[in-house]
N, C-alpha and C positions, 0 to 999 in steps of 0.2 A: 313287199316293201322295198323302197329304193335303197341302194347300197350307198352309204355315205363315206366309205373309207377313202382316204387320200394318202399320197406319199410325198414327203419332202426330203429329197436326197435319199439317205438310207433310213429315214425315220418314217414309220407307218403310223397313221392316226385312224382311229375308229370313225371319226367324223371331223369336219374341217373347222370346228368352232373351238376357240380358246380365248381366254381373257388377255387383254393387252397389259404389258408390264406396267406396274404402278397403279393399276386400277382394281386390283384384286388382292391387295395386301400380300400376306404369306399363305393365303388359302384358308386358314382357320377362321378368319373373320366372316367368310361366306358360307361356312358349314351349315348354319341354320336355314339357309335359303337355297342352296344348290347341292345336288348330289354330284360332287366333284368327280367321282369315278366315271360319270357319264360324259365328261368333256373329252374333246379330242386331245387336249394337252392342257397343262397349267403353266403359266408364265408368271413367276413372282416378281417383286420389285427388283430393280437393278441393284447389283452388288458391286461395291468398290473394294479395293484392297484394305483400306482403313475405314473406320466408322465415320459417318458424316451426319451432322445435325441438320443440315439443309438450310434453306433460306428463312429469314424472319417472317412472322405472320404480319398481315394477312397474306396467305399463299394461294388462295383460290378466290374466284369471283365468277358469278353467273353472268352470262351474256345472252342475247337473243339466239335461241336455238343452239346453245352451246355453253362452254365454260372456259375460263382461263385457269391455268395452274402454274405455279412457280415453286415447286416443292424443293428443288435443289438437290435431288438424289439422296434424300435422307435414307440412311440404312445403317445396320449395325456393323458392317464390314465383313470381310471374308470369313474370319475365324468363327465369329458368333453365328453367322448364317449357316455354316457347316455343322456347328455343334447344336444349335437350337432349332433351326427351321427345316433343315434338310431331312431329318428323320420323319417329320410329319408330312412333308411334301411327298416323300417316297411312299408313304403308307396309302396314298390315294389310289395307287395302282394305275395311274395314267402317266404318259410321258411328261417329264419335267424339263422344260426349256428354260435354262438359267440365263437371265439377262445380265450382261457385264458392262461396266462403264469405267473408263479411265481418263486420265488427264495427260498422259504421255504414251507414246506408241508401245513402249515396253510393258506398261501396266496391263494392257489388254492381253499380251502374251502370257504374262505371269498368272493372270486370272484363268485363262484358258488352260494352262498347264495344271493349275491347281484342281480344276474340275474334271480333267481328262479321265481320271480313274475313280471318280466318286460314284458309288453305287446309286442308281436311280436317276442320274442325270442323262437325259437322252440327247440333248442338243444345247448349243450355246447361241444365244442371240446377242449380237455385238451392237451395243448402243453407240453409234458414232455421231450423235448429236452433241457430244460434250466438247467444251473448249480445250484446245491443245495448249497447255501452258508453255511448251517449248516453241510455239509458233505465234506468240503474241495474242493468244486467246481465240484464234480462228477455230470454228467448229470443224472437227475431223471430216464430217460428212459433206461439207461444202467444197472440199478440195479433192478431186479424184486421186491425186498423188498420195495424199494422206490416207484416203480410203484404202489404196493399194498397200501402203505400209502396214496399216493396222490389220487388215485381213490376211496378208501374207504371214505376219507374225503369229496370228491366231491359228491359221491353218497349219503352220509348222508345229505348233504347240499341242494340237489335239487331233484325235482320230474321230471325234464326235461330229455329228452334223453341225455345220456352221451356218448361221443365219445372220445376214447383215441388215440392221434396221436403218433405213435411209431417212434423211431429213428432207422435208418439202421446201426448205428455205433456200432454194437455188433457182436460177433462171431456167436451167435445163437439167432434169434429174437423170437423164440417160447416161451421161459420162460417168457419174458415180456408180450407177447400177452396173455398167460394163466393167468398171474398175474392180468392183467387189467380186463379180463373177470370174474375171480373169485371175484374181488373186486367191481363189479357192473357196469362195462362198458357195454353199449348196442350195441356198434359197435366200430370198430378200423379203423383208417386211417393208411395205409401202403404205403409210410412212408415219413418221413421228408427228408431233404437233407443229402447227404453223405459228410463227412468232407474231404476237399481237399484244394489244394493251387496252385498258378501259380506264376512264377517268370520271370523277365526280366534278362537274363544272361548278357546283356550289362551293365546294371546299378548295377547288382548283388542285386537287390531289389525285394521283393514280389510285386505283382500287387495290393494286398489289404493292406490297412493300418493296418488291424488287423492280417495280415499274412495269417491266415487260415479262410476259409469260407465254405459255403455249396454248393456242386455241384448239379445242377438240369438240366433238359432238356433231349433231346433224348439220350445222352450218358449214362444216368442213367437207361433208360428203361429196358434193359435186366436184370439188377440186381433187379429192382423193380418188374418185372414179377416173378422172383424167390421168392422174399420175399412174394408177395401176395399168391403164391401157398403154401409156407411153413406155413404162418399164417392161411390161410383158412382150411388147414388140421389139424391145432392144436387147433382151437376153433370152437364153434358152433354159434357165433354171426356174423353179417354181417361185411364184409370188404369193406372199401372205398379205392380204389387204387389211388396212386399218384406217378408220376415219368416218365416224358418224353412223355406225351400224346399230340399228335399234330393232330390226325385225328380220324374219327369214327372207322376206322379199329383198331387203337391203343386201343380205348375204348373196343371194342369187344375182343381183345386179353386178356386184363386184366379180363374181365368178364368171359371168358372161363377158366381162371386160378383160378377163385373163388371169384372175386369181385362182389359186388352188385351194387356199384356206383363208380364214379370216381371224382377226383379233377384235374383240369387243372391249371398248374402253369406257367412255362416259356413261353408256347405258347401264353399266354395273352400279353407278352411283345414283342413277335415277330409279332403277328397279334392280335390287341385288339378285333377283332370280333370273335375270335375262339370259345369261350364259346357259343356265340349266334348261330353259324351255326351247331355245333356238334349234337344237338338233332335231327334236321331235316335230317342231313346226316346219323345219326344212324338209324332213322326210315326207310330211303330209303334202306339201306343195309339189314335190317331185312326183309323188304317187298320183295326185290329181292331174298332173300334166302328162302322165304316162312316160316319165323319164326314169329308166331303170338304175342309173348310176349318176351321182353328182359330177363325176369326172366327164361325163358326156356334155356338160354345160360349159366347161372351161374354155374361154376364149372364143365363144361362138357369136360374138357381136357381129351383126351384119351392117355394113356401111355402104 
C-alpha cells in the first residue's frame, strides 16, 4: 500500500487530507459521517480573542460550481473554545491545527501565545484575510509588510508549527508568500476564498446580506491550481492546497502542482463524508499507478 504520510515543518501527518477551517465546524458535527481519527489533521473554525456573532443572514448563496459565504468569523472566542471545544478536538487523536484570526497585529500574537502550551494543539494556522482595523480595513494578507508583521509576532509567541493562510485577492501572491516564509512561517495554505458576489436581478438585491462574500468550490479550482504552482515555485516551505477539491484525483492534481497536503472545504457541505473517504481513495489511485509514496508526486508537474 502507498505511504500517505507527509510532513509540514515539525508536524507529521498520517495522510495529507484535512478539512478547511470554517467548513468542518468543531468536529462533532461530522462525527456521524467521518471517522475523524483517520484524517491527517483537523482544522476547526477560526478563533478570535473575543466572541463574534458574525454577519447578518443570509450568509451563504449557491453559485454555479460553487458557493459564496459571508459568515463573518462567527465563533465563541478564545476562552470558550479552550473550555468547550478543545477537549473534544484533542480526543480525536489527530493533530489539531488551530486557526486564529485577528483585527490588529498584536491580536494574532496574543492568540498564538495562548495556544502555545495547550495540550493537543499541534500547529497554528494564521488567517490573514481579516481586515486590519489599524490600517483602514485593508486585509492583512494583501500587504506583504503586514504579512511580515503578523507572522513575525506569531513566530515569536509560539514554538508550534506556524502555517500562514494566504489570500487569493491579490495581483501577485508570491510577495506575500515570501514575506510569510521570511518571517517564520513553516508552511503556507493556498488559499482562502476569492472575493465575489451574486445578485437577483428581479429584486435588484444581492443574495448575501453583506453584499460581498468568498467564492469557494470547484469553480475556484483552476485558479487555486495556478496559485499553488506560483507559491511552490516562490518558497521553500511546504504548501497546503485549498480550492475546489472534491475527489482524490483533485488532491493529486494539487500535489503535482507543488502541494504537500490539502484542505477540503465546500465538498464537506455537499457530502459530509468527503474527508473520510479521500485518504482511502488516494491510496488506491497511487497503488494503481505504482507510486509507493505520495511525497514522490509533490511538484512533479512537467511543463
